[in-house]
C-alpha positions as CSV (number, residue, x, y, z in Angstrom):
1,X,-14.2,-29.3,-19.3
2,X,-13.6,-26.2,-17.2
3,X,-16.0,-23.4,-17.9
4,X,-14.4,-20.4,-19.7
5,X,-13.8,-17.4,-17.6
6,X,-16.1,-14.5,-18.7
7,X,-14.5,-11.4,-20.1
8,X,-14.9,-8.2,-18.2
9,X,-16.8,-5.5,-20.2
10,X,-15.5,-2.1,-19.2
11,X,-16.3,0.2,-22.2
12,X,-18.3,0.6,-25.4
13,X,-17.1,2.2,-28.5
14,X,-17.5,1.0,-32.1
15,X,-17.3,-2.4,-30.4
16,X,-17.3,-3.8,-26.8
17,X,-14.0,-3.5,-25.0
18,X,-13.3,-6.1,-22.3
19,X,-10.4,-7.0,-20.1
20,X,-9.4,-10.7,-20.2
21,X,-9.1,-12.1,-16.7
22,X,-6.0,-14.1,-17.4
23,X,-4.3,-10.9,-18.6
24,X,-5.5,-8.8,-15.7
25,X,-2.5,-9.5,-13.5
26,X,-0.3,-7.8,-16.2
27,X,-1.1,-4.5,-14.5
28,X,-2.9,-1.4,-15.8
29,X,-3.2,2.4,-15.8
30,X,-6.1,4.8,-15.3
31,X,-5.1,8.3,-16.2
32,X,-6.8,11.6,-16.8
33,X,-7.3,15.1,-15.5
34,X,-9.4,15.8,-12.4
35,X,-13.1,15.4,-13.0
36,X,-12.8,13.4,-16.2
37,X,-14.1,10.1,-14.8
38,X,-11.1,8.2,-13.4
39,X,-13.0,7.3,-10.2
40,X,-16.0,5.8,-12.1
41,X,-13.6,3.7,-14.2
42,X,-11.9,2.4,-11.1
43,X,-15.3,1.5,-9.6
44,X,-16.4,-0.3,-12.8
45,X,-13.2,-2.3,-12.9
46,X,-13.5,-3.2,-9.2
47,X,-17.1,-4.4,-9.8
48,X,-16.1,-6.5,-12.7
49,X,-13.3,-8.2,-10.9
50,X,-15.5,-8.8,-7.8
51,X,-18.1,-10.5,-10.0
52,X,-15.6,-13.2,-11.0
53,X,-14.4,-13.7,-7.4
54,X,-11.2,-11.6,-7.4
55,X,-10.6,-9.6,-4.2
56,X,-9.7,-5.9,-4.6
57,X,-7.8,-3.3,-2.6
58,X,-8.3,0.4,-3.2
59,X,-7.7,3.6,-1.4
60,X,-10.6,6.1,-1.2
61,X,-8.8,9.4,-1.3
62,X,-11.8,11.6,-1.8
63,X,-14.5,9.7,0.1
64,X,-16.6,8.8,-2.8
65,X,-16.2,5.0,-3.1
66,X,-18.1,3.8,-0.1
67,X,-21.3,3.5,-2.0
68,X,-20.0,0.3,-3.6
69,X,-21.7,-1.7,-0.9
70,X,-25.2,-0.7,-2.1
71,X,-27.1,-1.0,-5.4
72,X,-27.1,2.1,-7.6
73,X,-29.9,3.6,-9.6
74,X,-30.1,7.0,-7.9
75,X,-28.1,8.8,-10.5
76,X,-30.0,10.0,-13.7
77,X,-26.8,10.1,-15.7
78,X,-26.1,6.4,-15.0
79,X,-29.7,5.5,-16.0
80,X,-29.2,7.6,-19.2
81,X,-26.0,5.7,-20.1
82,X,-27.7,2.4,-19.6
83,X,-30.4,3.3,-22.0
84,X,-27.9,4.8,-24.5
85,X,-25.9,1.5,-24.5
86,X,-29.0,-0.6,-24.7
87,X,-27.9,-2.7,-21.7
88,X,-31.1,-4.8,-21.4
89,X,-29.7,-7.2,-18.7
90,X,-28.2,-4.5,-16.6
91,X,-29.0,-4.9,-12.8
92,X,-28.1,-2.5,-10.0
93,X,-26.4,-4.3,-7.2
94,X,-24.1,-3.8,-4.2
95,X,-20.8,-5.5,-3.5
96,X,-19.1,-7.0,-0.5
97,X,-17.0,-4.3,1.1
98,X,-14.6,-4.1,4.1
99,X,-13.6,-0.7,5.3
100,X,-10.1,0.0,6.7
101,X,-8.7,3.1,8.2
102,X,-5.1,3.8,9.5
103,X,-6.7,6.0,12.2
104,X,-9.4,3.4,13.1
105,X,-12.1,6.0,12.7
106,X,-14.0,5.0,9.6
107,X,-12.9,1.3,9.2
108,X,-11.0,-1.5,10.9
109,X,-7.6,-0.2,12.2
110,X,-4.6,-0.9,9.9
111,X,-1.3,-1.5,11.6
112,X,2.1,-3.0,11.0
113,X,5.1,-3.2,13.2
114,X,8.2,-1.1,12.9
115,X,10.2,-4.3,12.3
116,X,7.9,-5.4,9.5
117,X,8.0,-2.0,7.8
118,X,11.8,-2.2,7.6
119,X,14.4,0.6,7.4
120,X,14.1,1.4,3.7
121,X,10.4,2.3,3.7
122,X,10.6,3.9,7.1
123,X,13.4,6.2,5.8
124,X,11.0,7.3,3.1
125,X,8.3,8.1,5.7
126,X,10.8,10.0,7.8
127,X,12.2,11.9,4.9
128,X,15.8,11.0,5.8
129,X,18.8,11.7,3.7
130,X,21.3,9.0,2.6
131,X,23.5,9.3,5.7
132,X,20.5,9.3,8.1
133,X,19.0,6.3,6.3
134,X,22.3,4.5,6.8
135,X,22.2,5.1,10.5
136,X,18.5,3.9,10.6
137,X,19.6,0.7,8.8
138,X,22.3,0.2,11.4
139,X,19.8,0.6,14.2
140,X,17.6,-2.1,12.6
141,X,20.6,-4.3,12.0
142,X,21.6,-4.2,15.7
143,X,18.0,-5.0,16.7
144,X,17.7,-7.8,14.1
145,X,21.0,-9.4,15.0
146,X,19.9,-9.6,18.6
147,X,16.5,-11.0,17.8
148,X,14.8,-7.9,19.3
149,X,11.6,-6.9,17.6
150,X,10.7,-3.2,17.2
151,X,7.0,-3.1,17.4
152,X,5.9,0.5,17.8
153,X,7.4,4.0,17.8
154,X,8.5,4.0,21.4
155,X,10.5,0.8,20.7
156,X,12.3,2.5,17.8
157,X,12.9,5.7,19.9
158,X,14.4,3.6,22.7
159,X,16.6,1.7,20.2
160,X,17.8,4.9,18.5
161,X,18.7,6.4,21.8
162,X,20.7,3.3,22.8
163,X,22.5,3.2,19.5
164,X,23.4,6.9,19.8
165,X,24.6,6.6,23.4
166,X,26.8,3.6,22.5
167,X,28.0,4.6,19.0
168,X,31.6,3.9,19.7
169,X,31.1,0.3,20.7
170,X,29.2,-0.4,17.5
171,X,31.7,1.5,15.2
172,X,33.9,-1.4,14.4
173,X,31.2,-3.9,13.5
174,X,28.6,-1.6,12.0
175,X,30.3,1.6,10.9
176,X,30.2,5.2,11.9
177,X,27.0,6.4,13.7
178,X,26.5,10.1,13.5
179,X,25.0,11.8,16.6
180,X,23.4,14.4,14.2
181,X,21.8,11.6,12.2
182,X,20.4,9.9,15.4
183,X,19.0,13.3,16.4
184,X,17.3,13.7,13.0
185,X,15.7,10.3,13.2
186,X,14.4,11.1,16.7
187,X,13.0,14.5,15.6
188,X,11.3,13.0,12.6
189,X,9.8,10.2,14.7
190,X,8.3,12.9,16.9
191,X,6.8,14.6,13.9
192,X,5.2,11.4,12.6
193,X,3.8,10.8,16.1
194,X,2.3,14.3,16.2
195,X,0.7,13.7,12.8
196,X,-1.0,10.6,14.1
197,X,1.3,8.1,12.4
198,X,2.0,6.4,15.7
199,X,-1.4,4.7,15.4
200,X,-0.2,2.8,12.3
201,X,2.7,1.1,14.1
202,X,1.7,-1.7,16.6
203,X,-0.2,-4.9,17.0
204,X,-2.2,-6.7,15.9
205,X,-0.4,-6.2,12.6
206,X,-2.5,-6.4,9.4
207,X,-2.7,-9.9,7.9
208,X,-2.9,-9.3,4.2
209,X,-4.7,-12.7,3.8
210,X,-7.7,-11.0,5.3
211,X,-7.9,-8.9,2.1
212,X,-8.0,-12.0,-0.1
213,X,-11.6,-13.2,0.7
214,X,-14.8,-13.8,-1.1
215,X,-18.4,-13.6,0.2
216,X,-20.9,-16.5,0.3
217,X,-22.0,-15.7,-3.2
218,X,-18.4,-16.0,-4.5
219,X,-17.9,-12.3,-5.1
220,X,-14.4,-10.9,-4.4
221,X,-14.2,-8.7,-1.3
222,X,-13.6,-5.0,-2.1
223,X,-11.3,-3.6,0.6
224,X,-11.5,0.1,0.8
225,X,-8.9,2.1,2.7
226,X,-10.4,5.4,3.9
227,X,-7.6,7.7,3.0
228,X,-8.9,11.3,3.0
229,X,-7.3,12.0,6.3
230,X,-4.2,9.9,5.5
231,X,-3.7,12.0,2.4
232,X,-2.8,15.0,4.6
233,X,0.5,13.1,5.0
234,X,1.1,12.1,1.4
235,X,4.5,10.5,2.0
236,X,3.0,8.3,4.7
237,X,0.1,7.4,2.4
238,X,2.4,6.4,-0.5
239,X,4.8,4.5,1.6
240,X,2.0,2.7,3.4
241,X,0.6,1.4,0.1
242,X,4.1,0.5,-1.1
243,X,4.6,-1.5,2.1
244,X,1.4,-3.4,1.5
245,X,2.5,-4.2,-2.1
246,X,5.9,-5.3,-1.0
247,X,4.4,-7.4,1.8
248,X,2.2,-9.2,-0.7
249,X,5.2,-9.8,-2.9
250,X,7.1,-11.4,0.0
251,X,4.2,-13.4,1.3
252,X,2.4,-14.9,-1.7
253,X,3.6,-18.0,-3.5
254,X,4.5,-18.1,-7.2
255,X,1.4,-19.1,-9.3
256,X,2.7,-18.4,-12.8
257,X,-0.1,-17.2,-15.1
258,X,-3.5,-18.0,-13.4
259,X,-6.8,-17.9,-15.2
260,X,-7.7,-14.9,-13.1
261,X,-5.7,-12.7,-10.5
262,X,-5.6,-13.6,-6.9
263,X,-5.9,-9.8,-6.0
264,X,-6.2,-6.5,-7.8
265,X,-4.4,-3.6,-6.2
266,X,-5.4,-0.1,-7.2
267,X,-2.8,2.5,-6.4
268,X,-4.5,5.9,-6.5
269,X,-2.6,9.2,-6.6
270,X,0.3,7.0,-7.8
271,X,2.5,10.0,-8.6
272,X,3.1,10.4,-4.8
273,X,5.0,7.1,-4.9
274,X,7.7,8.6,-7.1
275,X,7.8,12.2,-6.1
276,X,11.4,12.9,-4.9
277,X,12.0,9.2,-4.5
278,X,15.7,8.2,-4.7
279,X,16.7,6.1,-7.7
280,X,17.5,3.1,-5.5
281,X,13.9,3.1,-4.3
282,X,12.4,3.6,-7.7
283,X,14.5,0.6,-9.0
284,X,13.2,-1.6,-6.2
285,X,9.6,-0.5,-6.9
286,X,10.1,-1.4,-10.6
287,X,11.4,-4.8,-9.5
288,X,8.4,-5.5,-7.3
289,X,5.9,-4.4,-10.0
290,X,7.7,-6.6,-12.5
291,X,7.8,-9.7,-10.3
292,X,4.5,-9.5,-8.4
293,X,2.4,-10.5,-11.4
294,X,3.8,-14.0,-11.0
295,X,2.2,-14.0,-7.6
296,X,-1.2,-13.4,-9.2
297,X,-1.4,-9.7,-8.2
298,X,-2.4,-7.1,-10.7
299,X,-1.4,-3.5,-9.9
300,X,-3.4,-0.7,-11.5
301,X,-1.9,2.8,-11.1
302,X,-4.4,5.8,-11.0
303,X,-2.9,9.2,-11.8
304,X,-3.5,12.4,-13.7
305,X,-0.9,11.9,-16.4
306,X,0.9,8.7,-17.4
307,X,4.1,10.6,-17.5
308,X,3.8,10.8,-13.7
309,X,5.2,7.3,-13.7
310,X,8.8,6.2,-14.6
311,X,9.2,4.6,-18.0
312,X,10.3,1.4,-16.4
313,X,7.0,1.1,-14.6
314,X,4.8,2.6,-17.4
315,X,6.1,0.0,-19.8
316,X,4.7,-2.8,-17.7
317,X,1.1,-1.5,-17.7
318,X,-0.7,-3.5,-20.4
319,X,-4.4,-2.5,-19.7
320,X,-4.8,1.2,-20.1
321,X,-7.7,3.7,-19.8
322,X,-6.8,7.3,-20.7
323,X,-9.4,10.0,-19.9
324,X,-9.1,13.6,-21.1
325,X,-6.0,15.7,-20.5
326,X,-5.9,19.5,-20.7
327,X,-3.6,21.2,-23.2
328,X,-3.6,24.9,-22.3
329,X,0.1,25.5,-22.3
330,X,3.0,24.3,-24.5
331,X,4.1,22.1,-21.6
332,X,0.6,20.6,-21.5
333,X,0.6,20.0,-25.2
334,X,3.9,18.2,-25.0
335,X,2.5,16.0,-22.2
336,X,-0.6,15.2,-24.3
337,X,1.6,14.1,-27.3
338,X,3.8,12.0,-25.0
339,X,0.8,10.3,-23.5
340,X,-0.6,9.5,-26.9
341,X,2.6,7.9,-27.9
342,X,2.3,5.3,-25.1
343,X,-0.6,3.6,-27.0
344,X,-0.5,1.2,-29.9
345,X,-1.4,3.5,-32.8
346,X,-4.8,3.3,-34.5
347,X,-4.6,4.6,-38.1
348,X,-8.2,5.7,-38.0
349,X,-7.8,7.8,-34.8
350,X,-5.9,11.0,-34.1
351,X,-5.0,10.1,-30.5
352,X,-3.4,13.5,-29.7
353,X,-6.5,15.4,-30.8
354,X,-8.8,12.9,-29.2
355,X,-7.2,13.1,-25.7
356,X,-8.2,16.8,-25.4
357,X,-11.7,16.3,-26.8
358,X,-12.9,13.4,-24.6
359,X,-16.1,13.9,-22.7
360,X,-16.5,13.1,-19.0
361,X,-16.8,9.3,-18.8
362,X,-15.2,8.8,-22.2
363,X,-11.7,7.4,-22.6
364,X,-9.0,6.0,-24.9
365,X,-8.8,2.3,-24.1
366,X,-6.3,-0.4,-24.9
367,X,-6.2,-3.8,-23.3
368,X,-4.1,-7.0,-23.7
369,X,-5.3,-9.6,-26.2
370,X,-5.1,-13.4,-25.8
371,X,-1.4,-13.3,-26.8
372,X,-0.6,-10.6,-24.3
373,X,-0.2,-7.9,-26.9
374,X,-1.9,-4.5,-26.5
375,X,-4.9,-3.9,-28.8
376,X,-5.0,-0.8,-30.9
377,X,-6.3,2.2,-29.0
378,X,-10.0,2.9,-29.3
379,X,-12.2,5.8,-28.3
380,X,-15.0,4.6,-26.0
381,X,-17.4,5.4,-23.2
382,X,-16.9,3.6,-19.9
383,X,-19.7,1.4,-18.9
384,X,-22.0,2.6,-16.1
385,X,-21.4,1.3,-12.6
386,X,-23.9,-1.1,-10.9
387,X,-23.4,0.3,-7.4
388,X,-24.5,3.5,-5.7
389,X,-22.4,6.6,-6.6
390,X,-23.3,8.6,-3.5
391,X,-21.2,7.8,-0.4
392,X,-22.5,6.1,2.7
393,X,-23.9,8.1,5.6
394,X,-22.1,7.8,8.9
395,X,-24.7,5.4,10.2
396,X,-24.5,3.2,7.1
397,X,-20.8,3.0,7.4
398,X,-20.8,2.2,11.1
399,X,-23.4,-0.6,10.4
400,X,-21.2,-2.0,7.7
401,X,-18.1,-2.0,9.9
402,X,-19.9,-3.7,12.8
403,X,-21.3,-6.3,10.5
404,X,-17.9,-7.4,9.2
405,X,-16.6,-10.8,10.2
406,X,-13.3,-9.0,11.1
407,X,-15.0,-6.6,13.6
408,X,-13.4,-6.9,17.0
409,X,-10.1,-8.4,16.0
410,X,-8.2,-5.3,14.8
411,X,-10.1,-3.0,17.1
412,X,-8.3,-4.5,20.1
413,X,-4.8,-3.2,20.5
414,X,-2.0,-5.4,21.8
415,X,1.1,-3.9,23.5
416,X,3.2,-6.9,24.4
417,X,6.7,-6.8,25.9
418,X,9.3,-5.5,23.5
419,X,12.4,-3.2,23.6
420,X,10.7,-0.3,25.5
421,X,9.0,-2.5,28.1
422,X,12.1,-4.6,28.7
423,X,14.2,-1.6,29.4
424,X,11.6,-0.2,31.8
425,X,11.1,-3.6,33.6
426,X,14.8,-4.2,33.9
427,X,15.4,-0.7,35.4
428,X,12.7,-1.3,38.0
429,X,14.2,-4.7,38.9
430,X,17.6,-3.1,39.4
431,X,16.2,-0.4,41.6
432,X,14.5,-3.0,43.8
433,X,17.4,-5.4,44.0
434,X,20.4,-3.1,44.4
435,X,21.2,-0.5,47.0
436,X,22.9,2.7,45.9
437,X,26.2,1.5,47.3
438,X,26.1,-1.7,45.2
439,X,25.3,0.3,42.1
440,X,28.3,2.5,42.7
441,X,30.5,-0.5,43.2
442,X,29.3,-2.1,40.0
443,X,30.0,1.2,38.2
444,X,33.5,1.3,39.6
445,X,34.3,-2.3,38.7
446,X,32.9,-2.0,35.1
447,X,32.7,1.5,33.7
448,X,29.6,1.1,31.5
449,X,26.7,3.4,31.4
450,X,23.5,2.2,33.0
451,X,21.7,2.5,29.7
452,X,24.2,0.1,28.1
453,X,23.8,-2.5,31.0
454,X,20.0,-2.3,30.7
455,X,20.0,-2.6,26.9
456,X,22.4,-5.5,26.9
457,X,20.2,-7.4,29.4
458,X,17.1,-6.5,27.5
459,X,18.5,-7.6,24.2
460,X,19.6,-11.0,25.7
461,X,16.2,-11.4,27.4
462,X,14.3,-10.6,24.2
463,X,16.5,-12.8,22.1
464,X,15.9,-15.7,24.4
465,X,12.1,-15.0,24.5
466,X,11.6,-14.8,20.7
467,X,14.6,-16.7,19.5
468,X,12.6,-19.9,18.9
469,X,10.3,-17.9,16.6
470,X,12.7,-15.8,14.6
471,X,16.2,-17.1,15.1
472,X,19.1,-14.8,15.8
473,X,18.8,-12.8,12.6
474,X,15.8,-11.5,10.7
475,X,15.9,-11.9,6.9
476,X,14.6,-9.0,5.0
477,X,13.1,-8.9,1.5
478,X,13.4,-6.6,-1.5
479,X,12.0,-3.5,0.1
480,X,13.3,-4.2,3.6
481,X,10.2,-5.8,5.1
482,X,10.6,-9.1,6.8
483,X,11.0,-11.9,4.2
484,X,8.1,-14.2,4.2
485,X,5.9,-11.8,6.1
486,X,5.8,-14.1,9.2
487,X,3.2,-12.7,11.6
488,X,4.2,-12.0,15.2
489,X,1.0,-12.6,17.0
C-alpha cells in the first residue's frame, strides 16, 4: 500500500491548519497590506512543498527570499514563535535553491525568443493599442508562414521594417498595415532595449523542465527569480511571469488530479498582471489558470488585496491566507468587507473586524478539505520558517550560483543565424557577386526594392534551413506562445 502523503502544516489557531497536497494544485491566495507577513507565509508554503518533493517557482521582488538556502535560527522572533507553539521536533534547515535573473547578474540568465513569446504577450510588454497589436500579429504571421524564427530584438526590428516597407504587397492576404503602427512598434522596441529588456530575448531559451527538479534528498527545487531590478519595468515583469505560466500550460501533459502538484508557481505582485489589461487578455489568463491545474501546476497569487484580482480568477483560488488590511477610509472599509465575503463564513468569528486587528504573522486561513470544499475561515498564526530570514551576502549568492548543476549552460549566449543575419549575409553576397551595372539592370527588369529582394531570399533560405524542424507554419497556443513549447536549440 502506498504511503499516505503528509499534510502541510502552515498555521496554528485553535487547531492545526494544513494544506492537503492533492488539493494544492487548486491554486491559492496570499493577501495583506505591506508589512503584515505575506513574504513569510510564502516562504513557509515553499518550504513545505519542497519537503514533499514539489518544485517551486517564486519571484523575489524585495530581495529577502535568498536566505531559503541556509538554515535559520538567527531571528529571535522565530525562536519565540517556536516556543509559543511548542514545536518540539522543529529543526532549522536550508533548502535547495536555484537563482535566476533576467539580467544575468544575480542568477542564471533567463531568456526566451521573440517567436516563443508570441505577439499577444509582446503587445502587452510594448504597451500597444489594438490597431498596433494587430500589425504586430501580422508581422508574426508573415514570419511564421515562411518558417522564419524571430529570435531576438534585432530580428523583430528587421522584420517590422520589411513589413512596413512592403505593406502594399501584404495588404490582400493579411490586411491593412499602418505605417504609423509600424513606427510605434519600432519606437517601443527601442524603449524596451534601452531598459535592458533586450537581454531577455535570445538563446539559449529557458527550458522550463529545468525548474522541475529535486535534489538528491528528494526535496523540491526552489527556483528564485531575482526581480528587484526587473520590477522597475512592472509590465515586463508581469508579462514575463505570464509567459512562463502559459509556456508551462502548453508544454506539460494532462495528469488529472495527482497526489501532489508537479510544480507550485507563486505570482507575487499579482495585481500588475491585470492593471490596464484588455478584457481579451484577462479572459485568456482566466482560461490558463482554470486549465493548468489539470497539468499538476498550482498557482498562488500574492497581492495586497484580494480585490486586485478579477472575480473569475479569485473564484478559482481554494487555499487562502489573508493577512491584515487597513481600514482608514470609507473605501478601505468597503474593501475589507468585500475581502471578508470571499471566505466561507465562521459563525464564531467576525471576519470583517478580525481583518483589521490581525497581528504581524497572523492571518485568516481557509484551505480545501478532502472533498475540495473550502473550510470555514479561522484566525491563526503562520508557522515559523525553517530557513534563514536574512538575505545572502554577495559572496554567498555567487557561490550558490557557481555550485548549481546548471552553471555554464545559460551563461553562454548563442546568436545563430536568423532574420537579421540572413539579410546581412545576403546583402554582402550580392555586393560581392554583382557589379553596379548588373544591379541597375536587375532593377530595371524587375522594379522591386532591394529590401524586398533580400527579405524574399532570406525567408526562402530560412524556411529551407528550419523547415524540417518547424514545418511551414508555426502553431501558437492560448496566449500566443508556440504550441507544445518545442525548444529551438
